C-alpha positions in Angstrom: 6.7 -34.5 33.4 4.5 -35.9 36.7 2.6 -38.5 33.9 6.5 -39.4 32.8 7.4 -40.9 36.0 3.9 -42.7 36.9 4.4 -44.7 33.7 3.8 -48.2 33.8 6.5 -50.3 33.3 6.4 -53.6 31.4 7.2 -57.4 33.0 10.6 -56.8 31.4 11.5 -53.6 32.7 10.9 -55.0 35.5 13.2 -57.3 35.5 16.1 -55.8 33.5 16.0 -53.1 36.6 16.2 -55.8 38.9 19.2 -57.8 37.6 20.8 -54.8 37.2 20.7 -53.7 41.0 18.7 -50.5 40.5 17.1 -49.9 44.4 14.3 -47.6 42.3 13.2 -50.8 39.8 13.4 -53.5 42.9 11.0 -51.1 44.3 9.0 -50.5 42.1 8.8 -54.4 41.0 8.0 -55.6 44.9 5.3 -52.5 45.2 3.8 -54.9 42.2 4.5 -57.8 43.7 3.0 -57.1 46.6 -0.6 -55.7 45.0 -3.6 -57.1 45.7 -5.3 -55.5 42.5 -6.4 -58.2 40.2 -5.0 -56.7 37.1 -1.4 -56.6 38.8 -1.7 -60.6 38.9 -0.5 -61.8 35.9 2.2 -59.0 35.5 3.5 -59.6 38.7 3.6 -63.6 37.8 5.1 -62.9 35.0 8.2 -61.2 36.4 8.8 -63.6 39.3 8.0 -66.5 36.7 11.1 -64.6 34.5 13.6 -64.7 38.0 13.0 -67.6 39.4 16.4 -69.0 37.5 18.2 -66.3 39.8 16.6 -67.2 42.7 17.8 -69.6 45.7 21.8 -68.6 45.8 21.4 -66.7 49.2 21.7 -67.6 52.8 18.3 -67.4 54.3 18.6 -66.1 57.9 15.8 -65.5 60.7 16.0 -63.4 63.2 13.8 -62.6 66.5 14.0 -61.8 69.7 12.3 -61.5 73.2 11.2 -58.0 73.7 14.1 -55.6 74.7 17.3 -57.6 72.8 18.1 -55.3 71.4 17.5 -57.0 67.8 17.4 -53.8 64.9 20.8 -52.3 66.6 21.8 -56.1 66.1 20.7 -56.6 62.7 22.4 -53.5 61.7 25.8 -53.8 62.6 25.8 -57.0 61.6 24.2 -56.5 57.8 27.1 -53.8 57.9 29.9 -56.0 58.3 28.4 -58.4 56.1 28.1 -54.8 53.5 32.1 -53.8 54.6 32.9 -57.7 53.9 31.7 -57.9 49.7 28.2 -58.5 51.0 24.7 -57.5 50.0 22.2 -57.3 52.3 18.5 -57.4 52.5 16.6 -57.0 55.4 13.0 -57.9 55.2 10.4 -57.1 57.7 7.5 -60.1 59.0 5.0 -57.5 61.1 1.1 -58.7 60.8 0.9 -55.6 63.0 1.7 -53.7 60.4 -1.0 -53.3 58.6 -3.1 -52.5 61.5 -1.1 -49.7 62.7 1.2 -49.0 59.4 3.8 -49.4 62.8 7.0 -50.6 60.8 6.2 -49.1 57.7 9.2 -45.7 59.3 10.3 -48.0 61.6 12.4 -50.1 59.5 14.5 -47.3 57.8 14.7 -45.0 60.8 15.5 -48.1 63.1 18.4 -48.9 61.0 19.5 -46.0 59.3 23.1 -46.0 58.8 22.4 -49.9 57.0 19.1 -48.5 55.0 21.7 -46.2 53.5 24.2 -48.2 52.6 24.7 -48.7 48.9 25.2 -53.0 49.3 22.5 -53.3 51.3 18.3 -52.8 51.2 16.3 -52.7 54.0 12.0 -52.9 53.3 10.0 -52.3 55.7 7.3 -55.4 56.6 4.3 -55.8 53.9 0.3 -54.7 54.9 -1.2 -57.8 54.2 -4.1 -58.2 56.7 -3.3 -61.6 58.6 0.3 -62.8 59.1 -0.3 -65.6 55.9 -0.7 -62.5 53.5 2.4 -60.6 55.2 4.6 -63.9 55.3 3.5 -64.9 51.8 4.2 -61.4 49.9 7.5 -61.7 52.0 9.0 -65.0 50.3 8.4 -63.6 47.0 10.5 -60.2 47.5 13.0 -62.3 48.9 13.4 -63.8 45.8 13.3 -60.5 44.1 15.8 -59.1 46.4 18.3 -62.7 45.2 17.4 -62.3 41.9 18.8 -58.6 42.1 22.2 -60.3 43.5 21.5 -60.2 47.6 23.1 -62.5 48.6 21.8 -62.7 52.3 18.2 -62.0 53.1 17.8 -61.7 56.5 14.3 -61.5 57.7 13.2 -60.2 61.3 10.4 -60.6 63.5 8.7 -57.7 64.5 7.6 -59.0 68.1 6.9 -62.6 70.0 4.1 -64.2 68.2 3.0 -66.7 66.5 5.2 -65.1 63.2 8.1 -66.8 64.0 7.3 -69.9 62.7 6.4 -68.5 60.0 9.4 -66.9 59.7 11.0 -70.5 59.7 9.4 -71.9 57.4 11.0 -69.3 55.5 14.4 -69.2 56.3 17.3 -71.5 55.9 19.3 -71.1 59.3 16.9 -69.1 62.2 18.2 -67.3 65.3 17.1 -66.1 68.7 18.3 -63.2 70.3 17.8 -63.7 74.7 18.6 -60.9 77.5 19.8 -61.9 81.0 16.9 -62.6 83.4 13.8 -61.8 81.6 11.8 -63.8 85.0 9.2 -66.4 84.4 6.8 -64.7 82.5 9.2 -65.4 79.4 9.8 -69.3 80.7 7.5 -70.5 78.1 8.0 -67.8 75.2 12.3 -68.9 75.9 11.3 -72.5 75.8 9.3 -72.8 72.8 12.0 -70.0 70.6 14.8 -72.3 71.5 13.0 -75.5 69.7 13.2 -73.9 66.7 16.3 -71.9 67.2 20.0 -73.0 65.2 21.6 -70.5 67.9 20.5 -68.4 71.0 22.5 -65.5 71.4 22.6 -63.6 74.8 23.0 -60.0 73.7 23.6 -57.0 75.8 27.2 -58.9 77.1 28.8 -56.1 78.0 29.9 -54.3 81.1 28.7 -55.0 84.2 25.9 -57.3 82.3 29.0 -59.2 81.0 29.2 -62.1 83.8 25.0 -62.7 84.4 25.4 -63.0 80.4 28.1 -66.0 80.4 26.1 -68.0 83.2 22.7 -67.2 80.8 24.7 -68.8 78.0 26.0 -71.8 80.3 22.1 -72.3 81.7 20.7 -72.0 78.0 23.2 -74.6 76.5 22.2 -77.1 79.7 18.9 -76.4 78.7 19.6 -76.8 74.5 21.7 -80.1 75.5 18.3 -82.1 75.9 15.9 -80.1 73.3 15.8 -82.2 70.0 18.2 -80.0 67.7 15.4 -77.9 65.4 17.9 -78.9 62.2 19.2 -82.5 61.5 22.8 -83.1 62.5 23.2 -79.8 63.9 23.6 -79.0 67.8 22.3 -76.0 68.3 24.3 -73.6 71.1 23.9 -70.4 73.2 26.8 -67.2 73.0 27.0 -64.5 74.3 27.5 -61.3 72.3 27.7 -57.2 72.0 25.8 -55.6 69.4 27.0 -52.1 71.4 30.7 -53.3 71.4 30.4 -55.4 68.8 32.3 -58.3 70.8 30.8 -61.4 69.5 29.7 -60.3 66.4 32.1 -62.0 64.1 31.2 -65.0 65.3 27.6 -65.0 64.4 28.9 -64.8 60.7 31.8 -68.2 61.9 27.9 -69.9 63.0 26.2 -69.4 60.2 28.6 -70.2 57.7 30.1 -73.5 59.8 25.3 -74.2 59.8 25.6 -74.3 55.8 28.6 -75.9 55.7 27.8 -78.9 57.8 23.8 -78.8 56.2 25.4 -78.6 52.8 27.6 -81.7 54.0 24.3 -83.9 54.8 22.3 -82.6 52.2 19.5 -81.0 54.7 20.1 -78.0 53.1 18.7 -78.0 50.1 16.1 -81.2 51.1 14.5 -77.8 53.8 13.7 -75.6 51.0 12.5 -78.3 48.9 10.5 -79.2 51.8 9.6 -74.9 52.3 8.3 -74.7 49.1 5.8 -77.8 49.0 4.5 -76.6 52.2 3.8 -73.3 51.2 2.3 -74.5 48.1 -0.3 -76.7 49.5 -0.7 -73.6 51.8 -1.3 -71.1 48.9 -3.7 -74.0 47.2 -5.5 -73.8 50.9 -5.5 -70.3 51.0 -7.3 -70.0 47.4 -9.6 -72.2 47.7 -10.5 -70.8 51.1 -10.9 -67.4 49.3 -12.8 -69.3 46.3 -15.3 -70.0 48.6 -16.0 -67.2 51.0 -16.0 -64.5 48.1 -19.3 -66.0 46.7 -22.4 -64.1 48.1 -24.8 -67.2 47.8 -22.1 -69.4 50.0 -21.9 -67.0 52.5 -25.4 -66.8 53.2 -26.2 -69.7 52.8 -23.0 -71.0 55.4 -24.4 -68.5 57.5 -27.9 -69.7 57.1 -26.3 -73.6 58.6 -23.6 -71.7 61.2 -26.8 -71.2 63.3 -28.7 -74.5 62.9 -25.6 -76.3 64.3 -25.4 -74.3 67.0 -28.7 -74.7 67.8 -29.0 -78.8 67.2 -31.0 -79.0 64.2 -28.4 -80.0 61.9 -25.4 -82.5 62.1 -22.3 -80.5 62.0 -20.7 -82.7 58.7 -24.4 -82.6 56.6 -24.0 -78.2 56.8 -20.1 -78.7 55.7 -21.5 -81.4 52.9 -24.1 -79.7 51.5 -22.1 -76.2 51.4 -19.1 -78.0 49.5 -21.6 -79.7 47.2 -23.2 -76.1 46.3 -19.4 -75.2 46.0 -19.0 -77.7 43.9 -22.5 -76.6 41.6 -21.4 -73.0 41.5 -17.3 -74.2 39.8 -19.4 -76.4 37.2 -21.7 -73.7 36.0 -18.5 -71.8 35.8 -16.7 -73.7 33.2 -19.5 -74.2 31.4 
């Protein structure tokens, strides 16, 4: 019985299951695509190629936030509202630390218990990619699978505050940042960096005794945003208040996203950004592949270590060492071709 369940699916079966929106098929296909095993690569790429015509029709939303901003609660509330309005919502996470501590594997579904059980929602934990680049590469392909399965809103959340915000920005159409009132001076640098790439800033937990301070924080952020270059041409980034707890201001999030999409579609930047993102990803993956190809060769690894020591000891010029290593790499590649 068990062996029947574990029977390997063909690329066609993966594609068929995804297109029908079968959750088990979607999960199996994403697992195949996330696999680093060489034996899965061809099947995974075949599946992606067949799914490509059905991708690109969703709104891709990136959400990040300062620690304690209530990101998970807000994403779940937003997701539930959208599902109840007839949308299909997929939530993906970018968490480079998950490859070390497996922290998000259980976390996402535990934190978003209601949303993950909704028939029109799909919550996927962060892939374990070993580094931010690996996680992002898999998340991008997972997003395409979800689009092909009919999810028309894709939410990609960052876990924690670090380098992952810029990576998620490069995956999405609309990028929003969750803030809190106060937060102290230690967060000022983080806040400014986040606002420079944001299409909207939402001050969460604007309820109870915190409502008035949240309104003051909104005014302060709007003053600062006025002096920053907009993250998206032709769009003015503004700050808003919201309470994921009471639901006040939640409707406005989707209104802002819809307004943004309409504006960007109107000025041509929506499609242009997507084309630029694909181009950037292609260049990035090309560099990753070349780097991997170089460092996987044991002979080159050994010679790299020797040359590095010579450069560190001041016995060989840096560029000469690199030139020699690249020449050796080219010769190895030529031998492979023969």
